[in-house]
N, C-alpha and C positions, 0 to 999 in steps of 0.2 A: 767610387771613382772607376771609370772603364779602363780596360787593358791597354797597356803601353806597348807601341811598336819602335819605341826609342830606347837607346840604349839608357841605364838607370845607375846612378851612382848611389847604391845600397851600401848603408852603414851596417859592419858586421861584428859582433861581439868574439866570435870564436867557437869552439865546440870542446872545451877541455883539451886543448892542445892545437898542434897546428894541422887545421883542416888539408885534407889530401884532395884535391880535385879529382871527379870520375867522369869518364866520358861515357856518354850514351849515344846512340845512333839516332839522328832526328828523322821524323815523320816525314813523308813524301810533301812537297808543296808547302813546307813550313819554315816560318824565319822566326827565330827566338833571338831576342835583343839581349844586351849584356845585363846582369844584375836583376834578373825576373825570376818568378818562382817557374819551376820545370817540373813537369810530371811525366810520367810514361803512360802511353796507353795500353790497352789489353792485348796489343801485339808486341808491347816491349818498346816501341819508338818513343823518342822524347817529343814532347810538344809544349806549348804556353800552358801553365795550370789555368785550369779554369773550373766552374761548377758543372762538370760534365762526367755521367757516370762511367765508372771503372778506372779513373784516373787515379794514379798513385802519386804524390809529391816526392821528388828525390831530392830537392834542395835549390840552390840560388845558381843561375848561369853566371860563371866567372868571365866569359867572353862571348859575343855575338855569334850567332851561327847560322846563316841564311841558305835554307835549302828550297827557296822559292820555285827554282826551276828544276830541283833533282827529285829523283825516286827514295822510297824509303831506305835509310840507311847509308846515302850517299856520302854523308858528312856526319861528324860527332859534334857533340855540345860538352863543354866542360862544366861540371856541376861540383858544387862543394855543399856539405852539411854542416848546420850549425846554427847560431841564433844571429838573427838578421833584422832589420827593422822594415815595415810594411805600413802601407796606408791604413788607417784606422777606419773600418768600414762600417761600423755601427756604434760610434761614440762609446768605445770600452773605456774603461778606468782602471785604477789600480786594483780595485776590487776583483778585477777578472784575471790578476796574476795566478798561475796555478791552473786555469782553465785551459780548455782546447781552442784553438784558432782553426778556423774553417776558411777554403778558398772561396774568395769572391771573383778574382781575376788574377792576372799574372803579378799584379803589384799590390793587390788589395785584400786583406783578410778581415773576418769577422768573427765575434765569439759564439755565434750561432750559425749551423749550416743552412743553406737554402733548399734547393730543389734536392740535390744528391748528397750534401754534407760531407764533401771530401775534406778530410782533416789534413792540416798543415803539421801542428806540432804543440806543444806546451807554450803557454805564454809567460815569458820571463820577466817583462816590464811592460809599462804603459807610459809614455810621457808626450810631451809636445811634439817630438818626430814621428810617432806612430805606435804601432803595436810590435814590441820585439819578441819575437818567438821562434822556436826550433822549427828548422826546416829540413825535412830530411826523412830517411827511411826506418829510423827508430821506432818503434811503436809509439804511437802518440798516446798519453794518457794522463788526465787532469789529476789534480790532489783530490778533488771531492769524490770522483769516482774512484779512486784507488782505496780511499777510506771507506767509502760504502761496501766495495767489495771486499775488504778484510773484515768488516762487521758482519758482512752476510755469511761469509765463509765459516766464521765462528759460531754463526748462531745454530741453535737447536730447534728453530722454529719451522713448521711446514712451509716448504717450497724455498727455502733456504738451505744453508749448510751443506750437507752432502747432496742435496737435489740439485746443487750447482754445479757438481762436479762429474765430467763424463765418463762413461765407461768404454773400454776397448774389447770387444767381444768377438774375436777373429773366428772362433767356432760355432758362433751364432746360437750359444747355448740359451741365453737369455734375450727377454725382450726388453728389459728396462734399460734406459739410456743414460742414467744417471746413478750414482752410488746409491742413493736412498732408494730409489726405485728397484735396482738391482739387489739390495739387501732383503727388501720386502718380498720379492719374488722368489729369492733362494729359500728364506725360511718358510714361506708357504710350501714351495715345492719339497722341503726337507720335512715338513710336518704332514705332506699329504700321502696318504697310505701307511702312516706309521701306525703299526697293529699295537692294540693293547688288550687286557683282558680283566675282568673282575669274577671273583669266586665267590660262591654262597655254600656253606654248609646247611644241608637240608635233612632233617630226620623224616624219613620217607612215611612213618605212620601218621605225621602231622599235615602231611599233603593231602588237602581235600579239594573237591570242585570247587574253582573261583577263588581259591586262596591265593595270597600274595606270598611267595617264597623267598622273594628278595626284590630290594629295590635300591637304586644309585642315580646320582645326577653326574654325568661325565666331567661337566665344567668347560668341555669344549665342543664344537660342531662335529660330526662325522656321520658315520654308517653303522648301524649294529650288522653283523657279519653272519654270525651263527652261534648256535648253542652246543654245548657238549656237557658230558658227565662221567665221573669216575667214582667208583663206590669206595668209600673209606670203612664202612662196616657193611657188610655183605648182606642180601637179603635171600632169606632160604625158603620162604613160603611162595608156593605156584600160584600162578595166575592172577598174578597182581600187576596192575599198570598203571600208568601216570603220563599224561602228557602236558607239557610245558611251553608257554609261548612268551615273547617278548610283547611288551607294549611300551609305545612311546607316547607319553602325554595322554595316557587311557586310550590311546588307537592301538589295535593289535596289527603287529606287521605281517606282511604277507609272506606264507610259506616258512620253512625254516623251524618248523615244531618239532622239540625234541621230546622222544617217544622214549619212556623207560619200562622195560617189562622184566618182571621178576626172574623170569626163566632165563635170561642172559646175564643177572646180576650177583649170580651166586658165588662168585669168587671175589676176592679182595682185588680191588684195582680195575675191575671189570667195567667197561664203560658204553657208552652211546654217544653218537653224534647226530644232530639236526642238519637238515639240507641247508645250502646256503639260503638266504632270505631273497625273496624275489620283488619286494617292493615296500612301501610305507616304513622304511628302516632308516630314514635319515632324521638326525636329532639336532637340536640346537644348545648353544651352552647351559641353557636353563631348563629344557626338558628333564622331566624324571623317566627313567627305565625302570619298567616292573617286570618281574618274572611271575605268570598268572596261570595256575594249574586249570587245565581244562577237563575232560572227563577222566573220571578216578575211579580205579577199583582199589580201595583201600590196601596199603602195604601194612604188614603186621610189624615189620622190623627193617633195618638197615638204614645207612645214612650215606646220602649222595653229596659229591661236591660238584657244584653247577657251575660251569664257566659261561661267561658272555664274552665272545669276542667282537670287538668293534675297532674301527679305524678312523683317524680324524681327517678332515677334509679342509 
């Protein structure tokens, strides 16, 4: 049915109490009949409800307001919110009770939106008179949408639950826009740069060229940062040396070799530190890290505590 320009005797159920009419300034060159759906435009002026972008339905006119020859806001229209009966625009049935009604024109509603899907409100009843639905500024929400939203919010599935809840971040600390995305980002940042170390006791006389003096799998992704050593049992024989490098998955890291020389390891707790590694030092959760001796002038005694420092990423 097309929009009406005549006053309309619209049946009204009420809105949980005595509805209080609200006045809205009428748009320029606009005539609003009594008993029709009224909307406000993007400037806040009242117009006949229609399938027009940016309109918001505010209720039903209780009296005619003819501003055909006037400017914007020259007169007001009285509007009341509540459940009222409108022309059934698309053969809705009682099966549509609880669904949303959308504007077709100022006296016609339908169960599906057309070009702009302007909501009127929840459908309360469908009978021979038409579609009885709420018309007003209360947020329109149909029963099936509400049930679906409750289910989604309670879900732990990817893309639902916490991923539907937004995050306010006034300090621009995180980039995630939902709780789920923010938690992932926070945990990732918390773990990034988290330093750990693994120690191996090495009897120096057993360290020979190309021998493996330690191995482990971190179980996380990260980077090997450096090697260091401290003497648990001192070395007393001069001119002994051993170079130890870290290998990841059988590939030597670049830089960072740990060099142990007996002349500087003669006291308990004496130590040495390798330089920071310069490359090939990243590992995955399944990579094995090994400590391999390079050139060795065999030690006669001594025991060193070798530490591998790494950080997760």
